MARBA-3410 file (N, C-alpha, C, O; in Angstrom, 1 decimal):
122
0.9,-1.0,0.0,-0.1,0.0,0.0,0.8,1.4,0.1,1.9,1.4,0.6 ~ 0.2,2.6,-0.5,0.6,3.4,-0.5,0.1,4.7,0.5,-1.0,5.1,0.4 ~ 1.0,5.4,1.6,0.2,6.1,2.2,1.0,7.5,2.3,2.0,7.9,2.9 ~ 0.2,8.0,1.5,0.7,9.8,1.3,0.5,10.6,2.3,-0.5,10.6,3.0 ~ 1.8,11.7,2.6,1.6,12.7,3.5,1.8,13.9,3.2,3.1,14.1,3.2
1.2,14.9,2.9,1.6,15.9,2.2,2.1,17.2,3.0,1.7,17.3,4.2 ~ 2.8,17.9,2.5,3.5,19.1,3.0,3.7,20.4,2.4,3.5,20.4,1.2 ~ 4.0,21.2,2.9,4.3,22.8,2.3,3.4,23.6,2.3,3.7,24.7,2.5 ~ 2.2,23.2,2.1,1.3,24.4,2.4,1.6,25.4,3.3,2.2,25.3,4.3 ~ 0.7,26.7,2.7,0.8,27.8,3.6,-0.1,28.9,3.1,-1.1,28.7,2.4
0.3,30.3,3.7,-0.5,31.4,3.2,0.6,31.9,2.1,1.8,31.7,2.2 ~ 0.1,32.5,1.0,1.0,33.2,-0.1,0.3,34.2,-0.6,-0.9,34.1,-0.6 ~ 0.8,35.4,-1.1,0.4,36.5,-1.8,0.0,36.0,-3.4,0.7,35.3,-4.1 ~ -1.1,36.5,-3.7,-1.4,36.6,-5.4,0.0,36.5,-5.9,0.8,37.1,-5.3 ~ 0.3,35.9,-7.0,1.5,35.8,-7.6,2.8,35.4,-7.5,3.8,35.4,-8.2
2.5,34.8,-6.0,4.0,34.1,-5.0,4.0,32.3,-5.6,3.5,31.9,-6.6 ~ 4.6,31.9,-4.9,4.8,30.7,-5.1,4.8,29.6,-4.0,4.8,30.1,-3.0 ~ 4.7,28.5,-3.9,4.7,27.5,-3.0,5.1,26.3,-3.7,4.9,26.2,-4.9 ~ 5.6,25.3,-3.0,6.3,24.0,-3.5,5.6,23.0,-2.7,6.1,23.0,-1.6 ~ 4.6,22.2,-2.9,4.2,21.3,-2.2,5.0,20.0,-2.4,5.6,19.8,-3.5
5.2,19.0,-1.3,5.5,17.5,-1.3,4.7,16.7,-0.9,3.6,17.0,-0.4 ~ 5.1,15.6,-1.1,4.1,14.3,-0.8,4.9,13.1,-0.4,5.2,12.3,-1.4 ~ 5.3,12.7,0.7,6.0,11.3,1.1,5.0,10.4,0.7,3.9,10.3,1.3 ~ 5.3,9.8,-0.3,4.3,8.5,-0.6,5.0,7.2,-0.2,4.8,6.3,-1.1 ~ 5.5,6.9,0.4,6.2,5.6,0.9,5.2,4.6,0.9,4.0,4.8,1.3
5.7,3.6,0.6,5.1,2.4,0.6,5.5,1.3,-0.5,6.0,1.7,-1.5 ~ 5.3,-0.1,-0.3,5.4,-0.9,-1.3,5.1,-0.7,-2.8,4.0,-0.5,-3.2 ~ 6.3,-0.8,-3.7,5.7,-0.5,-5.1,5.6,0.8,-5.4,5.3,1.1,-6.6 ~ 5.8,1.9,-4.5,5.5,2.9,-4.8,5.5,3.6,-6.3,4.6,4.2,-7.0 ~ 6.9,3.2,-6.7,7.1,3.5,-8.2,6.5,3.2,-9.2,6.3,4.0,-10.2
6.0,2.1,-9.2,4.3,1.4,-10.0,3.4,2.4,-10.3,3.0,2.6,-11.4 ~ 3.2,3.0,-9.2,2.2,3.9,-9.1,2.0,5.5,-10.2,2.9,6.2,-10.6 ~ 0.9,5.7,-10.4,0.4,6.9,-11.0,0.3,7.7,-9.7,-0.2,7.1,-8.8 ~ 1.0,9.0,-9.6,0.7,9.9,-8.5,-0.1,11.3,-9.1,0.0,11.6,-10.3 ~ -0.6,11.8,-8.3,-1.4,12.9,-8.6,-1.8,14.0,-7.3,-1.8,13.8,-6.0
-2.0,15.1,-7.9,-2.4,16.1,-6.9,-4.0,16.5,-7.2,-4.3,16.9,-8.2 ~ -4.6,16.3,-6.4,-6.2,16.9,-6.3,-6.1,18.1,-5.6,-5.0,18.3,-5.0 ~ -7.5,19.2,-5.4,-7.5,19.9,-4.4,-8.9,20.2,-4.3,-9.7,19.9,-5.2 ~ -9.3,20.9,-3.2,-10.5,20.9,-2.8,-10.9,22.5,-2.2,-10.3,22.8,-1.2 ~ -11.5,23.1,-2.5,-11.8,24.5,-1.9,-13.1,24.5,-1.3,-14.0,23.7,-1.7
-13.4,25.3,-0.2,-14.6,25.1,0.7,-15.6,25.2,-0.4,-15.4,25.7,-1.5 ~ -16.7,24.6,0.2,-17.9,24.4,-0.9,-17.9,23.9,-2.2,-19.0,24.1,-2.8 ~ -17.0,23.2,-2.8,-16.7,22.7,-3.9,-16.2,21.1,-3.9,-15.8,20.4,-3.0 ~ -16.3,20.9,-5.1,-16.2,19.4,-5.0,-14.7,18.9,-5.4,-14.2,19.6,-6.3 ~ -14.2,18.0,-4.9,-12.5,17.6,-5.1,-12.3,17.7,-6.7,-13.2,17.1,-7.3
-11.2,18.4,-7.5,-11.0,18.4,-8.4,-9.5,18.0,-8.9,-8.5,18.5,-8.4 ~ -9.5,17.4,-9.7,-8.3,16.9,-10.4,-7.3,18.2,-10.6,-7.8,19.1,-11.2 ~ -5.7,18.2,-10.1,-5.0,19.0,-10.7,-4.1,18.7,-11.7,-4.1,19.3,-12.8 ~ -3.1,17.4,-11.3,-2.2,16.8,-12.3,-1.9,15.8,-12.1,-2.2,15.5,-11.0 ~ -1.3,14.9,-12.8,-0.3,13.8,-12.5,0.6,13.3,-13.3,0.7,13.9,-14.4
1.4,12.4,-13.2,2.8,12.0,-13.4,2.8,10.5,-13.2,2.2,10.0,-12.3 ~ 3.4,9.8,-14.3,3.2,8.3,-14.4,4.8,8.1,-13.5,5.5,8.9,-12.9 ~ 4.7,6.7,-14.0,5.8,6.2,-12.6,7.6,6.7,-13.2,8.6,6.9,-12.5 ~ 7.5,6.9,-14.5,9.1,7.4,-14.7,9.4,8.8,-15.0,10.5,9.4,-15.1 ~ 7.8,9.2,-15.0,8.1,10.8,-14.9,7.8,11.3,-16.3,7.4,12.4,-16.4
7.8,10.5,-17.2,7.9,10.9,-18.9,6.6,11.4,-19.1,6.5,12.2,-20.0 ~ 5.5,11.2,-18.4,4.1,11.6,-18.7,3.5,12.7,-17.8,3.4,12.6,-16.6 ~ 3.1,13.7,-18.4,2.4,14.5,-17.0,1.0,15.1,-17.6,1.0,15.7,-18.6 ~ 0.1,14.9,-16.9,-1.0,16.1,-17.5,-1.6,16.8,-16.4,-1.5,16.4,-15.2 ~ -2.2,18.0,-16.9,-2.7,19.2,-15.9,-4.2,19.5,-16.2,-4.7,19.4,-17.3
-4.7,20.0,-15.3,-5.8,20.5,-15.7,-5.8,22.0,-16.3,-4.8,22.7,-16.1 ~ -6.6,22.3,-17.0,-6.5,23.5,-17.9,-6.5,24.6,-16.8,-5.9,25.6,-17.4 ~ -6.7,24.9,-15.8,-6.9,26.1,-14.9,-5.5,26.1,-14.2,-5.3,27.1,-13.5 ~ -4.4,25.1,-14.3,-3.3,25.0,-13.5,-2.1,25.0,-14.9,-0.9,25.3,-14.8 ~ -2.6,24.8,-16.1,-1.4,24.4,-16.9,-0.5,26.1,-17.0,-0.9,27.3,-16.9
0.6,25.3,-17.3,1.7,26.8,-17.4,2.0,27.2,-16.2,3.1,27.7,-16.1 ~ 1.4,27.0,-15.2,1.6,27.6,-13.9,2.1,26.7,-12.7,2.9,27.1,-11.8 ~ 1.8,25.6,-12.9,2.0,24.3,-12.0,2.8,23.3,-12.8,2.4,23.0,-13.9 ~ 4.1,22.6,-11.9,4.7,21.9,-12.5,4.8,20.6,-11.7,5.2,20.8,-10.5 ~ 4.5,19.2,-12.0,4.2,18.1,-11.1,5.7,17.3,-11.3,6.4,17.2,-12.4
6.0,16.8,-10.3,7.4,15.7,-10.7,7.3,14.9,-9.4,6.5,15.1,-8.5 ~ 8.5,13.8,-9.6,8.6,12.9,-8.6,10.0,12.3,-8.7,10.6,12.2,-9.8 ~ 10.4,11.9,-7.5,11.6,11.6,-7.3,11.3,10.1,-6.5,11.2,10.0,-5.3 ~ 11.2,9.0,-7.5,11.2,7.6,-6.9,12.1,7.1,-6.0,11.5,6.6,-5.0 ~ 13.5,7.1,-6.1,14.4,6.9,-4.9,13.7,7.3,-3.7,13.5,6.5,-2.8
13.4,8.6,-3.4,13.0,9.2,-2.4,11.0,8.9,-1.9,10.4,9.2,-0.9 ~ 10.7,8.3,-3.0,9.3,8.1,-2.9,8.5,9.4,-2.8,7.4,9.3,-2.1 ~ 8.8,10.5,-3.4,8.4,12.1,-3.2,7.9,12.5,-4.5,8.4,12.3,-5.6 ~ 6.6,13.2,-4.1,5.9,13.6,-5.3,6.0,15.0,-5.0,5.8,15.5,-3.8 ~ 6.3,15.7,-5.9,6.1,17.7,-5.6,5.1,18.3,-6.7,4.6,17.8,-7.7
5.1,19.2,-6.3,4.1,20.3,-7.1,4.5,21.9,-7.0,4.3,22.7,-6.0 ~ 4.9,22.1,-8.0,5.8,23.5,-7.9,4.4,24.5,-8.3,3.9,24.4,-9.4 ~ 4.1,25.3,-7.6,2.9,26.2,-7.7,3.4,27.5,-8.1,4.0,28.2,-7.2 ~ 3.3,28.0,-9.2,4.0,29.5,-9.5,2.5,30.3,-10.0,1.5,29.8,-10.3 ~ 2.9,31.9,-9.8,1.9,32.7,-10.3,0.6,32.3,-9.6,-0.3,32.1,-10.4
0.4,32.1,-8.4,-0.6,31.7,-7.8,-1.7,32.7,-7.6,-1.4,33.8,-7.2 ~ -3.1,32.3,-7.9,-4.2,33.1,-7.6,-5.2,32.7,-6.4,-5.4,31.6,-5.9 ~ -5.7,33.6,-6.1,-7.1,33.4,-4.9,-7.7,32.4,-5.2,-8.1,31.6,-4.3 ~ -8.1,32.2,-6.4,-8.9,30.7,-7.3,-8.2,29.6,-6.9,-8.8,28.5,-6.7 ~ -6.7,29.6,-6.6,-5.9,28.4,-6.4,-6.3,27.9,-4.6,-5.9,26.8,-4.2
-6.8,28.5,-4.0,-7.1,28.5,-2.3,-7.4,27.2,-2.3,-8.2,27.0,-3.2 ~ -7.2,26.2,-1.7,-7.8,24.7,-1.4,-6.9,23.9,-0.4,-5.8,24.2,0.1 ~ -7.6,23.0,-0.3,-7.0,21.7,0.6,-6.2,21.1,-0.8,-6.8,20.9,-1.9 ~ -5.0,20.8,-0.4,-4.4,20.1,-1.9,-4.0,18.8,-1.5,-3.3,18.8,-0.5 ~ -4.4,17.4,-2.2,-4.4,16.3,-1.7,-3.2,15.6,-2.5,-2.9,16.3,-3.4
-2.5,14.5,-2.4,-1.7,13.9,-2.9,-2.6,12.5,-2.9,-3.4,12.1,-2.0 ~ -2.1,11.6,-4.2,-3.1,10.5,-4.2,-2.4,9.3,-5.2,-1.7,9.7,-6.1 ~ -2.5,8.0,-5.0,-1.8,7.3,-5.8,-3.1,6.2,-6.7,-4.2,6.1,-6.1 ~ -3.0,5.6,-7.7,-3.5,4.9,-8.4,-2.8,4.1,-9.6,-1.8,4.6,-10.1 ~ -3.2,3.1,-9.9,-2.6,2.0,-10.6,-2.9,2.7,-12.3,-2.2,2.3,-13.3
-3.8,3.4,-12.4,-4.1,3.6,-13.6,-3.7,5.2,-14.0,-3.7,6.1,-13.2 ~ -3.5,5.2,-15.4,-3.2,6.7,-15.7,-4.6,7.6,-16.1,-5.0,7.6,-17.3 ~ -5.2,8.4,-15.2,-6.2,8.8,-15.1,-6.6,10.1,-14.2,-6.0,10.2,-13.1 ~ -7.3,10.9,-14.6,-7.5,11.9,-13.9,-8.9,12.0,-13.2,-9.4,13.1,-12.8 ~ -9.7,10.5,-13.1,-11.0,10.3,-12.5,-10.5,9.9,-10.9,-9.6,9.1,-10.6
-11.3,10.8,-10.1,-10.9,10.6,-8.5,-11.2,9.6,-8.1,-10.7,9.4,-7.0 ~ -12.2,8.6,-8.7,-12.8,7.6,-8.0,-11.9,6.2,-8.3,-12.1,5.1,-7.9 ~ -10.7,6.7,-9.1,-9.8,5.5,-9.7,-8.9,5.8,-8.6,-8.0,4.9,-8.6 ~ -8.7,6.6,-7.8,-7.2,7.0,-6.8,-7.4,5.8,-5.6,-8.5,5.5,-5.5 ~ -6.8,5.2,-5.2,-7.0,4.5,-4.1,-6.5,4.9,-2.6,-7.1,4.7,-1.5
-5.1,5.7,-3.0,-4.5,6.2,-1.6,-4.6,7.4,-1.6,-4.4,7.9,-2.7 ~ -5.0,8.0,-0.7,-5.1,9.6,-0.2,-4.2,9.9,0.7,-3.6,9.1,1.4 ~ -4.0,11.2,0.9,-3.3,11.9,2.1,-4.2,12.8,2.9,-5.2,13.3,2.4 ~ -3.9,13.2,4.3,-5.0,14.3,4.5,-5.0,15.4,4.0,-6.0,16.0,4.3 ~ -4.0,16.1,3.2,-4.3,17.1,2.6,-3.2,18.4,3.4,-3.0,18.5,4.6
-2.8,19.2,2.5,-2.1,20.1,3.0,-3.0,21.9,2.3,-3.4,22.1,1.2 ~ -3.0,22.7,3.3,-3.7,23.9,3.2,-2.9,24.6,2.3,-1.7,24.6,2.5 ~ -3.4,25.3,1.3,-2.7,26.4,0.3,-3.7,27.6,0.1,-4.7,27.4,-0.5 ~ -3.4,28.8,1.0,-4.3,29.7,1.1,-3.7,31.3,0.1,-2.6,31.8,0.4 ~ -4.2,31.6,-0.7,-3.4,32.4,-1.6,-4.2,34.1,-1.6,-5.1,34.4,-2.4
-3.7,34.9,-0.6,-4.5,36.0,-0.1,-3.6,37.3,-0.2,-2.4,37.1,-0.1 ~ -3.9,38.4,-0.3,-3.2,39.3,0.0,-3.8,40.2,1.5,-3.2,41.2,1.9
END
């Protein structure tokens, strides 16, 4: 199993940057697709980005494309999300998740962390 633990959230001003990390330790972590989702207050959890096991394939939601970068270090069993040019609309609880499928469908992700809060405000 994979037991994700997110970190790196915080309060940042609009236009600023943050880097989220996810410790995704567990057996055969490297074989899993890893992804970031987020959930804003009063809204449904939504897909942000995923990355395949080798890092050769990434996919982003249109809302973050060009601003966010997902990456992983399998040797450290760690997933990252570099977030630049942050907007107030990016305020949400950010979750790390793992799946055996290359997908952005929330229901296909079996393992979830507890989330890390990102707040973008002046």
